[in-house]
N, C-alpha and C positions, 0 to 999 in steps of 0.2 A: 504493500500500500504506500509506503514511504517513497518508493521509486515512482509510483504513479503520480503522486503529488508533485514531485520534482519535475516530472515530464509536463505536467500541467503548466507550471510556472516557466518552464523552458519554452513551451508553446506561446505563452503570453508575451515573453520577452521577444521572440522572433516575430510575432504578429505585429508588435508595435514598430518594428523596424523594416518589415517587408510589405510593400504596398499590395502585391498580388494576394497575399493572405487576407488583407483587410478588404480588398475589392470583392472577393468571392466569399466573404463571411465565414472563413474556415474556423471552426471552434478551437480554442486553445488546447484541450486534451487531444484533439485529432492531430494537431500539428506535432506535439511532443510524442504522442503514441506511435504515429506512423514513422517518425524519424528513428525511434528505437526499433521498430519492426524492420526498417530498411537496414539498420546496423545488424540485426539478427540475420537478415537475408544474406548480407555480405559474408558473415561468418559461416553460414550454412553452405553457400555456394563455393566458398574457398576450401571447404573441407575441415575447417577448424572445429566446427560444432555449432551449437545454438544455445543461447542463454534461456534458461527456463526459470521463471519467477513464481513465487507463491502468490496466488490470487484468490485465496480462500475467502477473503472478506468481500470479494467483488459482488457476490449474490446479495449480500445485505444491502449495499448501497444501490444496487439495481432495483431491489424491491422497494427501497425508500423512494426512488425516483418515480416508479410506476404508481405507487400509492398516492404520491402527490398529484399525479395526473388525474386520478380518480376524483380528487377533491375539486377539480375545476369543472367537472361535468355537471353543471347546474341547469336544470330545465327552466327554472325561473329566469335565469340570465339569458337563455336562448329565446324565451318568450319576450323578454324586455328588449332584445335586439331588434325585434320586429321582422317584417316580411323579408327584407333584404338579407339579413343574417340567416334566416331560416332557409331561404332559397340557395344561398351560397353553401350552406352546410349540406343540403341535400345533393347539390351538384358535386361537391367534393366527395361525398360518400359514393356516388356513382363512379367518380374517377378512381377512387381506391379499388373498387370492385373490378373495373376494367384493367387496371394495372396488374392485378393478380390473375385475371383471366389470360392476359397476354403472357405474363411470366410463366404460369403453369402450362399453358398451351404450347408455347414455343419450347419450353424445357422438354416436353414430351417429344416434340418434333426433332430436336437436336440430340436426343438420347440422354438427357439428364433426368435426375429424380424430380418429380413434380414439386416437392417441397423446396428443392433448390431453385425452382422457378419463383417461389414466393420470396426467396432471398434476392431475386432480381426484379421483384415487383414492388408492392407497396411497403414491404418491410424496410428497404433502404431508401425508397424514393419519398413517399409521404412521411415515413417514419424517421428517416435520417440515421445518423450514426448511433444515437441512443437506442432506438428500437432494433437496429441491426446488431448491436453488441449484446442485446438481451436475447433476441430470438435465435441468433446464430448458434450459441452453445445449446439452446433448447432443441433445435433441430438436429444438432450433432448427437445429442443424447438419444434421439430417436433413430439414429443410424444413418443420417444424411451427412456424408463426408464433405468437408470443405465449406460448410454452410457459413461459418463466421467470416472466412476470407472473402467469399463471394459477396456477402451482404455489405461488408465494409468497403470493398472495392466499388460496388455499385452506388453506395451512399456518397462516396467521394466524387464519382463521376456525375451523380445527380446534382450535387452542390454547384459544380462548375457549369454544367449544361443548363441548369435552371436559371442561373444568373445571366448566361449568355443569350438565352432565347426570349426571356420575358420582355425586355425593352423593344426589340425589333418587331415582335408580333403586335404589341400594343401600338407602336408607331404606325405599322401597316394599317391597322383598323382605324386609327385616328385620321390618317391621310385619306384612306379610301372613302370613308363616310363623312369627311369634313367635320369632325367632332371638335367641340370647344368646351372649355371649362366655363361654368356659369358663375364662378366665384372669382372675385378680384382682390379681396383684401387679406387673403390668407396665403402665405408662402409655403412651399413644400417643407422647408426647414421648420417652420412654425408647427405644421401638422405633425411632423415626426417628434418634435420636442413635446408637443401636447400629449402624445401617446406615452412618451417616456416619463414625463412629469406626473401623469395620472397614476403611474405605477409606484411612485415614490411615496411611501407611507411610513411614518415613524413606527418603529417596532419596540415592543415592550417585553422585558425578560419573562414576565409571567405568561405572556402569550406564546413565547417560544417554548416554554415548558408545556403548555397546553397543546401546542402543535406537535411537539415530540411525543406526548402521550397518545394523541389521536392517531398519529402515523403508526406508532408501534402497535397500538391496539388493532388497527386495520390489518397490519402485516400479520399479526398473530391469528386473528380470525380468518384471514385469507388462506392460511395453510389448511384449516379445516374445510373451508369451501372447496379448495382444490382437491382434497381427499374425497369429498362427496362426489364431485364431478368424475373423478377417477373411478369411484365405485360404481357409477352408472355407465361406464364405458366411454366417457368423453376425455379427450386430451386437453388439459387446462393447466398451464404453469401457475405456480403459486403466486407470482407477482401480478398476473392478470386477475386472479381471484382477489388479491388485496386491493387492486384498483377498483374492482366492482364493489367491494365492501365500503371503500372510501366514497364512492359515488352515492351509495345508499345513505351514508352518514351525512354527506353534504346536502343532499336533497331533503333529508329529514330536518336538518338544521334550517334550511330555507323557509320551512313552514312551522318553526318552533322558536319562540322567543327565549326559551330556557336553555337552548343548546347553542353554544358558540363555536364556530369553526374559523380560526384565525388564518385566512387565506394568504396574506402576504408572508407570514412566517412559514407556513407550509410550503409555499412556492420557493422560498429561499432555501429551505432544507432540501427540497426536491432538486434544486439547481446544484447544491453541494453534492448530493448523491450522484447526480448525472456526471458531473465533472470527474469525480473520483473513480466511479465504475467504468466510465468511458476511457480514461487514461489506462486503467488496468487491463481493460479488454483489448485495446489497440496495441499495447506493448507486447501482448501475447500472440499477436497476429502472425500466422505462418504464410507469408506471401508466396513462397515457392509452391504452395499447393494449387495456385491458380494457373500455372504455366500450361498444363495440358488441356485446359478447358477455356482458354482465352478466346478462341474463335467462336465457340458456342455462346459465350457471354456477350461478345460483340454483337451478335445477331439480335439478342434480346435487348441490349442497350439501345441499338438503333431503332428498334421497334417501339420502345418506350418513349423515345424522343419524338418519333412521328405521331404516336398516340397523343402526347401532351400538346403538340403543336395543333393538331386537328381538333382536339377536344376543347382547348381554350378558345380557338378561333371561331368555331362554329357553335359549341354548346354553351360555354361559360358566357361569352359575349351576348348571345341571344337570350339566355336565361336571366341575365342581370339587367336587361332592358335596352340593349343596343345603343347606349349613350356613352358620353365621355367617361363617366364613372365606371361603367362596365369595362371599357378598354383598359383603364388603370387596374381594375381588379383582375383582368386577364394576365397582366404582367405579374401580379402578386401570386396567382394560382400557379404560374410557371415556377415561381420562387419556392413556395412551400410544398408544391406538388412534386417537385424534383429534388428539393433540398431541405430548407428549414424556414421558419418564420422570419429570421433576420434577413434572409435572401429576398423574401417577399417585400419586406419594408424597404430594402435597398433598391429593388426594382421599381417600386412605386415612387420613391423619392427621385430616381433618375428620370422617370417619365414626367412627373409633375413639375420638375425643375425646368423642363423645356416647354411643356404644353399647358401648364397651369394647375392649380390645386384641385384636390378631390377629397372633400371632407368625408363623404360617404365611404369611400374606399378605405381611408385611414381609420374609420370606425369599425367597419365590418371585418376586415381582414385580420386584425389582431385577435378578435373574438373567435373567429373560426380557426385560424391557423395556430393560435397559441393555446386555445382552450378545448374546442370540441373535436378537432380532426384526429388527435392522437387517440382519444377514447374510441372513436368510430373505427379508426384503422386497426387498432388492436382487436376489436370485436370481429371485424371482417377477416383478419388473419386467422383467428381461431376457427371460424366457420370453414375456411379453406383447408386448414390443418386437419380438421376432423373429417373432411371429405376425401382427402388424399393421403392420409396417414398410412 
């Protein structure tokens, strides 16, 4: 674990000094972890050997992260977001399903295990490195070789491709339909800062204690829920069960004045869990396992890019109203549909800096990309897992 934390800060150090890493919103633990994995690759290929580290605490921090995601799944918040948030959530749920259909379908065509197709579908694309690092070992325990390496590789590919394609597609729509922003007094920087400042909430030590207790409670109950699902023949990892328990607690608290769920503190703990477990997962990555299936993965990767381009251009744009805001949201879906929410925000900022502000997009996208989509994605992944186990 100590090495993982050092790699996180190494990634932070390099990101502050290398523009490429900032441009494509590469997370700190991904930078440090992949550098260590590349070092391990060099040692392996030279015949010296490979460094094997103790990652026994990785599952604890992974469970903490997924449990924190469950606390964000608020139906009351979804309702408060209104029609636009609901439509974008539904559209993104369809995208998740299509990514897994493409991944599983093409995996069968090129001779790979169907579950390895999930590792080239919504697991790394909508899910990103966090979901990849969690589900990779889970699939490997089910007998799917190289799942972790495939998922992490596709997640990295998705981060970069999602950043590259979002702006051009939005620009094409804006030019083709002669779209314009109806807002004049709000800058793109102001919109982004509004989103960030809205998340800055003073934190109280007592609430951190409450957050810790609720997360650990849900993690504990989740193990029994996972055992129940296993008993009835369903494959359900313990961290997804914990996420479901947390979602139940959150929605119960939304309708009860006596139950407090300190969301800012829970999200902070979730971020800590994500950074630590992601560093530990990536530093254990065996890149050499990808060499003999690189061609098959390339086929799936190209297909996923084509799907994203067509889906955002025709489905997202039309579903969101065919206006300027919809075009900006197209760039965002490319960002978090292939990478992560920071990529979505960066894409929108780039588009609005040129074409004008979009308050609706900067309101809807963080809600869907940061709150609801991870919960939906994990649920869809489990459906496909039980269909093709």
